[in-house]
C-alpha positions, 0 to 999 in steps of 0.5 A, spaced: 614 249 842 620 253 841 619 260 839 623 263 833 627 267 837 630 261 841 632 256 835 639 253 835 640 253 828 645 259 828 650 257 834 650 250 831 652 252 824 657 256 828 660 250 832 661 246 825 663 252 821 670 251 818 673 256 822 671 253 828 670 246 830 669 244 823 677 244 822 678 239 828 675 233 824 670 228 829 671 233 835 666 237 831 660 232 832 662 231 839 662 238 841 656 239 838 653 233 842 655 236 848 652 243 847 646 240 845 645 237 851 646 243 855 641 247 850 636 242 851 637 243 859 636 250 858 629 250 855 625 254 855 630 260 854 628 267 855 628 270 848 633 275 850 638 270 850 638 270 842 641 277 843 647 274 847 648 268 843 649 273 837 654 277 840 657 270 842 658 267 835 660 274 833 667 274 837 673 271 834 680 270 837 683 274 832 679 280 834 683 286 837 678 287 843 678 280 845 679 281 852 674 286 854 669 283 849 670 276 853 669 280 860 663 284 857 660 277 854 661 274 861 657 280 864 652 279 859 651 272 861 651 273 868 645 279 867 642 275 862 642 281 858 646 283 851 652 286 852 652 294 852 658 294 847 658 292 840 662 285 840 666 282 834 668 284 827 667 291 825 662 292 830 668 292 835 672 298 831 671 304 835 673 311 833 680 311 835 681 305 831 678 308 825 682 314 825 688 310 825 686 306 819 684 313 816 691 316 817 694 310 813 689 311 808 690 318 807 697 318 808 698 313 802 693 317 798 697 323 799 703 320 797 700 318 790 701 323 785 695 328 783 694 334 778 693 340 783 692 340 790 688 334 793 683 334 800 688 328 803 692 333 807 686 336 810 684 329 812 691 328 815 691 334 819 684 331 822 686 324 823 694 325 824 695 331 827 702 330 829 704 327 823 706 320 826 702 315 821 704 319 815 712 319 817 711 312 818 708 310 812 712 315 808 719 312 811 717 305 809 715 307 801 721 311 799 721 314 792 715 314 787 715 310 781 710 307 777 710 300 780 710 302 787 704 307 785 700 301 782 701 297 788 699 303 793 693 304 789 691 297 790 692 297 797 688 303 798 683 299 794 683 294 800 683 299 805 677 303 802 673 296 802 673 296 809 672 304 810 666 303 807 663 297 811 661 291 808 658 291 801 652 287 799 655 282 793 651 285 788 651 292 790 654 297 785 659 299 791 662 291 790 661 291 783 665 298 782 670 295 787 671 289 783 672 293 777 677 297 780 681 292 783 682 288 776 684 294 772 690 295 777 692 288 778 692 287 770 697 293 770 701 291 776 702 284 772 705 287 766 710 291 770 711 285 775 709 279 772 714 274 777 713 279 783 711 276 789 707 282 792 701 282 788 700 274 790 701 275 797 696 281 797 691 277 794 693 271 799 691 277 804 686 279 800 681 285 802 678 280 807 684 279 811 685 286 812 679 288 816 681 293 822 678 289 827 683 284 826 688 284 832 694 284 827 691 289 822 696 295 822 702 290 822 699 287 816 699 294 813 706 295 815 708 288 812 705 290 805 707 297 805 714 296 807 714 290 801 712 295 796 717 300 798 723 295 797 720 291 792 720 284 795 715 281 799 717 281 807 724 283 805 723 288 811 718 284 816 720 277 815 714 272 817 714 270 825 709 264 824 709 263 832 704 268 833 699 263 835 702 261 841 702 268 844 694 269 842 693 262 845 696 264 852 692 270 852 685 267 850 687 261 855 687 266 861 680 267 860 678 261 858 680 257 864 676 261 869 670 260 865 671 253 864 672 253 872 666 256 873 662 251 869 665 246 873 664 249 879 657 248 881 656 254 885 663 253 888 667 260 889 673 261 885 680 259 886 684 263 891 690 267 888 687 269 881 684 276 881 681 275 874 678 268 875 674 272 881 672 277 877 669 272 871 666 268 877 663 275 879 660 277 872 657 270 871 654 270 878 650 264 880 649 258 875 643 256 872 642 252 866 641 258 861 648 261 864 651 254 863 649 253 856 651 260 854 658 260 858 659 253 855 658 256 848 662 262 849 668 258 851 667 252 846 667 257 840 674 260 842 677 254 844 676 251 837 680 257 834 685 257 840 687 250 838 687 252 831 692 257 832 697 253 836 697 248 831 698 253 826 704 255 830 707 248 831 707 247 824 710 253 822 716 251 827 717 245 824 717 247 817 722 253 819 
């Protein structure tokens, strides 16, 4: 009888999710069937494996700390003990990255007009002591006007949404955020009814601007520079092929993990220091490790394939 700590609902749901194998049609069912067999062979799993599964499902290829997180999870699987570092989403954002977000936010807030002195300059001295980020942001924004101020206020609300952490949908913070966003966007539409910037920001959404995304600061720059010149992406045009680079970066780690799964205890191939390191972290194979490693590789593989497909579509349409 399975204990609650080793039930498979979480990872099965993740396999079938729209941002995982669910976007690849019938392949989702095939992948779930393959992993189900590995899951059954691994029973009974040590309850500690639940923590590893939670960390595996938290990691996505868009994470800024992807490479080190994959290695940490390989080590966790090898030791059958959860990684000793936060994995995935906002959990992966350390102090230095948070300070960079604060530097962007404080620079924008300090640019906005106020009656009297604000506290943002004091905050900037703490988070941006050499004024590099402030100079970067102000250089993109240019002179103030009413529309730019409204757009900057809207973007500050985007950043506030993440600086405060995840808010429960029914919380007072979420309600206050939604009300503020609606008020600012209403005023923007009056001044810029045909403009693309607001529509593009809505497409990015507060959800796609999270600091854990590997392109977070590039996205911030796209929005700020667009506000500065009054046209979406006039300064930073779309590339559309970033998915190829991300797919290559992920493949360096996925290939050795999949080799380890199929090696049946054989040594890693010669001439690949990364493969040797991953084989060493995963250690001697057993049924539990094989399932966990296969789950990690599967979830990342689904997103890697999607990234390549999006890049290919972008090339074809350009």
